DOZAGU-257071 format. One record per residue (C-alpha): residue number from 1; y, z, x; chain; residue in three letters. Coordinates in Angstrom, 3 decimals, always signed. Last residue first. Example, Ala and Ser with C-alpha at 12.3 -4.5 7.8 and 13.67 -1.06 7.14 Angstrom:
2
{atom 2 {-1.060 +7.140 +13.670} A Ser}
{atom 1 {-4.500 +7.800 +12.300} A Ala}
***
This chain:
107
{atom 107 {-12.356 -0.554 +10.216} A Pro}
{atom 106 {-8.763 +0.717 +10.140} A Ala}
{atom 105 {-8.250 +3.889 +8.117} A Ala}
{atom 104 {-6.253 +3.554 +4.910} A Glu}
{atom 103 {-2.584 +4.232 +4.349} A Leu}
{atom 102 {-0.186 +4.620 +1.405} A Thr}
{atom 101 {-1.471 +8.106 +0.461} A Asn}
{atom 100 {-0.709 +9.390 +3.973} A Ile}
{atom 99 {+3.010 +8.862 +3.399} A Pro}
{atom 98 {+4.681 +7.284 +6.462} A Val}
{atom 97 {+7.124 +9.060 +8.785} A Trp}
{atom 96 {+8.848 +7.158 +11.573} A Gly}
{atom 95 {+8.513 +5.058 +14.711} A Glu}
{atom 94 {+9.390 +1.454 +15.693} A Arg}
{atom 93 {+7.400 +0.059 +18.607} A Gly}
{atom 92 {+6.965 -3.456 +17.179} A Ser}
{atom 91 {+3.268 -2.772 +16.476} A Gly}
{atom 90 {+4.337 +0.198 +14.370} A Ser}
{atom 89 {+4.412 +3.817 +15.524} A Arg}
{atom 88 {+3.463 +6.623 +13.146} A Cys}
{atom 87 {+4.495 +10.148 +12.139} A Trp}
{atom 86 {+2.087 +11.003 +9.295} A Leu}
{atom 85 {+2.913 +12.464 +5.866} A Trp}
{atom 84 {+1.137 +14.542 +3.196} A Gly}
{atom 83 {+3.246 +17.711 +3.460} A Ser}
{atom 82 {+0.493 +20.032 +4.677} A Ala}
{atom 81 {-1.177 +17.132 +6.494} A Asn}
{atom 80 {+1.736 +16.757 +8.886} A Asp}
{atom 79 {+0.043 +14.571 +11.478} A Glu}
{atom 78 {+1.604 +13.247 +14.667} A Ala}
{atom 77 {+1.384 +10.027 +16.710} A Leu}
{atom 76 {-0.640 +7.828 +14.345} A Val}
{atom 75 {-0.655 +4.243 +15.641} A Glu}
{atom 74 {-0.063 +1.739 +12.880} A Leu}
{atom 73 {-1.640 -1.592 +11.988} A Leu}
{atom 72 {+0.215 -3.349 +9.178} A Asp}
{atom 71 {-2.090 -5.009 +6.608} A Gly}
{atom 70 {-0.070 -4.099 +3.517} A Val}
{atom 69 {+3.556 -3.684 +4.592} A Gln}
{atom 68 {+5.230 -0.668 +6.111} A Thr}
{atom 67 {+8.714 +0.839 +6.363} A Pro}
{atom 66 {+8.819 +3.809 +8.747} A Leu}
{atom 65 {+10.717 +6.890 +7.600} A Glu}
{atom 64 {+13.217 +8.784 +9.733} A Thr}
{atom 63 {+13.713 +12.372 +8.471} A Thr}
{atom 62 {+13.701 +13.909 +11.979} A Asp}
{atom 61 {+12.993 +17.639 +12.211} A Tyr}
{atom 60 {+13.583 +20.423 +14.724} A Ser}
{atom 59 {+11.764 +23.609 +13.779} A Thr}
{atom 58 {+13.275 +26.944 +12.641} A Asn}
{atom 57 {+16.124 +25.164 +10.870} A Leu}
{atom 56 {+18.641 +27.608 +9.411} A Val}
{atom 55 {+19.208 +28.034 +5.687} A Ala}
{atom 54 {+22.161 +28.239 +3.305} A Thr}
{atom 53 {+21.424 +28.564 -0.407} A Gly}
{atom 52 {+17.765 +28.223 -1.313} A Ser}
{atom 51 {+14.303 +28.321 +0.256} A Ser}
{atom 50 {+15.361 +30.251 +3.367} A Ala}
{atom 49 {+14.641 +30.116 +7.127} A Ser}
{atom 48 {+13.730 +26.435 +6.980} A Leu}
{atom 47 {+10.886 +24.415 +8.542} A His}
{atom 46 {+8.464 +25.645 +5.817} A Arg}
{atom 45 {+10.591 +23.826 +3.225} A Ala}
{atom 44 {+9.553 +20.441 +4.633} A Pro}
{atom 43 {+12.767 +18.400 +4.968} A Val}
{atom 42 {+14.257 +15.707 +2.709} A Trp}
{atom 41 {+17.639 +14.240 +3.599} A Gly}
{atom 40 {+21.346 +14.778 +4.100} A Ser}
{atom 39 {+24.090 +13.889 +6.550} A Gly}
{atom 38 {+26.232 +15.029 +9.484} A His}
{atom 37 {+27.353 +18.545 +8.465} A Ala}
{atom 36 {+23.914 +19.178 +6.968} A Ala}
{atom 35 {+22.655 +18.725 +3.416} A Thr}
{atom 34 {+19.072 +19.543 +2.540} A Val}
{atom 33 {+16.663 +18.227 -0.086} A Phe}
{atom 32 {+13.466 +20.272 -0.233} A Val}
{atom 31 {+9.977 +19.068 +0.640} A Phe}
{atom 30 {+6.510 +20.649 +0.263} A Glu}
{atom 29 {+6.517 +19.625 -3.412} A Pro}
{atom 28 {+6.283 +15.866 -2.636} A Trp}
{atom 27 {+6.467 +14.183 -6.081} A Glu}
{atom 26 {+8.698 +16.873 -7.664} A Thr}
{atom 25 {+10.958 +17.298 -4.623} A Asp}
{atom 24 {+12.582 +20.746 -4.333} A Arg}
{atom 23 {+16.312 +20.814 -5.020} A Gln}
{atom 22 {+19.076 +21.813 -2.633} A Gly}
{atom 21 {+19.239 +23.771 +0.604} A Val}
{atom 20 {+22.555 +23.742 +2.479} A Ala}
{atom 19 {+21.928 +23.342 +6.191} A Val}
{atom 18 {+22.535 +25.321 +9.377} A Arg}
{atom 17 {+21.151 +24.073 +12.707} A Glu}
{atom 16 {+19.165 +26.632 +14.716} A Gly}
{atom 15 {+16.459 +24.174 +15.762} A Ile}
{atom 14 {+17.886 +20.659 +15.608} A Ala}
{atom 13 {+18.122 +18.211 +12.685} A Leu}
{atom 12 {+17.930 +14.418 +12.856} A Gln}
{atom 11 {+18.842 +12.721 +9.588} A Leu}
{atom 10 {+17.872 +9.190 +8.632} A Pro}
{atom 9 {+20.449 +6.999 +6.868} A Pro}
{atom 8 {+20.167 +6.878 +3.042} A Arg}
{atom 7 {+18.747 +3.546 +1.820} A Thr}
{atom 6 {+15.312 +5.111 +1.431} A Pro}
{atom 5 {+12.276 +3.479 +3.068} A Ile}
{atom 4 {+9.720 +1.244 +1.371} A Gln}
{atom 3 {+6.028 +1.913 +1.960} A His}
{atom 2 {+3.462 -0.812 +1.340} A Ala}
{atom 1 {+0.000 +0.000 +0.000} A Met}
***
């Protein structure tokens, strides 16, 4: 299954960075929407010091998503099974998060 990326620019957050915590995602319940001084995006709630209001990042996080097409071969670089996403590299060298439910193992 193909994966389309959001139009919002990716957000890179550092340990100790303060963010405003917004709504929890209904499709991906591990994620909450955060707003930082330099942008906004979805972050696993477990990476934050609080589940509402103002929180501090306890793990750095990059919200970059990788667009995919059916038939793309990807290299898995990191697994976040708790949230249902994998950090992958495409054949062109581009990297980002891809939902596990859009992928199948290569034969």
